N, C-alpha and C positions, 0 to 999 in steps of 0.2 A: 395335726393332719401334716401340718406342714412339713414335717421331720421324716413322713413316709413317703412323701411324693417322693423328695430328695433322695431317699435310700432306692426307690424302686428305680429311678432314674439313672442314680449309680448303680445298680446292679444290671440292668439293661444296657447299660455303656461297659459293662467289663464283657457280658457275654456276645454281643453283637460286633463291639470291636477289634476287643482282643480275643476273642475265643479263635478264631481262625490263624492266628498265629502260635499257635502252640503245638507243638512237638516234642513226642518222650523220646528220652535217649533209648537206642535197641539195647544196649548193656546197662542192666541198674546196677548199680555199685561199682563202677568198673573204674580201672586204670589202664593209661595206655602209656605207650614206649614206642621211641621212633627211633632205630638204628637204621642205619644204610640204606638197603632196599625194603625193610619192612615196618611195616605198625601192627603192633601187636596191642590187644587190648583183653585185658582177662576181667570176669565179672564173677559173682557169687549166687546162688540162690539156694536159701534165702540171703538176703543182704548180709546179715551178720551169721555166720556158720555155727551151729550149734554143737559141743563135742558130744562122738558116738551117736550122731544122727547123720543120715545121708546129706550131702549138699550136691549140689550141680556147680560145677564152674564150666565155665563157657568162656572161648578163645574165640576172636576174630582175628587174622592175621590176612594184614593187607601186603600184598607185594607189588611193589611201584612198577616192576617189570613186565605188570599186567598175566604174570602167569598166575593160573588160577590152581596151584596145587603148590604144595609145601612139604618138607619133612621137618618134623619137630620132636623133641624130647624135653622130657620136663626134670627137674629135679625141686626136691621139698626139703627144707633145711627147718630145724627148730632149734633153737640156743646154737646155732651153727653148727648142728651137727646135722648130716643126710641123713633124713628117714625114711625120705623114698624116692625111687628112681622109676621111671617110665622109657622105654627104649625107644631111641628115634622110630619113627613110622611116617610114613606117604600120607599125606590127607588131603583129597579132592575137596576145591569148593573153599571159600573165605573162612569157613566154623568149623569148631571142634568142639565138642562136650563132653565130659567125663561126671562120674557121678566118685565122690570121695567123701571118706568119712575121718574127720579130725577126732583124733583121740587126746588130743592134749588141748586145753585153752591156753590162748596167749596170741602170738604173733608169729606165724607162721611165713616163711621165705621161697615164694615159686620164682625157679630159675629155669626160665621158657627158652630153649635151645633149638634156633632153627639152622640146619644143616645144608648146603651146598657143596656136591661134588663129595661127601661125604665124611667134610669136616665143616665143624662149626662156625658157618658162615657170622652168625652174632647171637647174646645172650642178651635178653631182656630181663629185669628182675622186678618181682612184685611183692609188697606186702598183704598178708592175707592174715584178718584178727578174727578168733571165733572166741566164744567167749561160754562158761557153765549156763544150762537151763534156769539156772537160780538167778542169773542178770537178771532174768526180766521181772522180777520182784521189784529191784531197784527203781526200775522205770516204772513202775504201776504206782507205786509209792511216790515218787514226786510226781506225777501225774494226780494221784487223786490230794496230793497235799494245794499242789496249785488252783484244783476245782474247789476245795475248801477254800483256799483263801479269797477265790474271786464270790464264793456265794457270802462269805462274812463281810468282803467289800461293799458288795451290790447291795446286803440287808442293810449296811450301815446308810448308804449315799442314796441310794433310791428312793427311801422312804422321806428324807428332807426336800427332794427335787419334786416330789409331789406334794409335800407340804405347802410349797413357794407358789 
């Protein structure tokens, strides 16, 4: 009974005193880069894109000159070979998102080019990893193995505690 009271007090403490300080990051699985007047963040949805399925690539560009528009181009590399190019276009606001289908698993290099007066002002480089749909099998097998180990350990030690 004593342990139940302590557990309840602990849980209440977590929800009341620490719950108000929790804040989510606006871009999940993101990376950021600051060069010159620009701060660029990139994120993917889902967190780890799967090959041959649509993925959403999210960009957030902050201009420290307080302009609310930017001109951005994008180059995508795989094994140091340019596989895709998106022409520079003006965007209003801080956010830009695009759908993209990755055809190969592995590491892709995204080079975000920001332009000022029709010349490249800065280039921000990001790594985006993808995997095959079969990659989930390994995550599930590790999870099942961990749960099985926990069940075995609990079935050994809990009866010993109860007998005492």
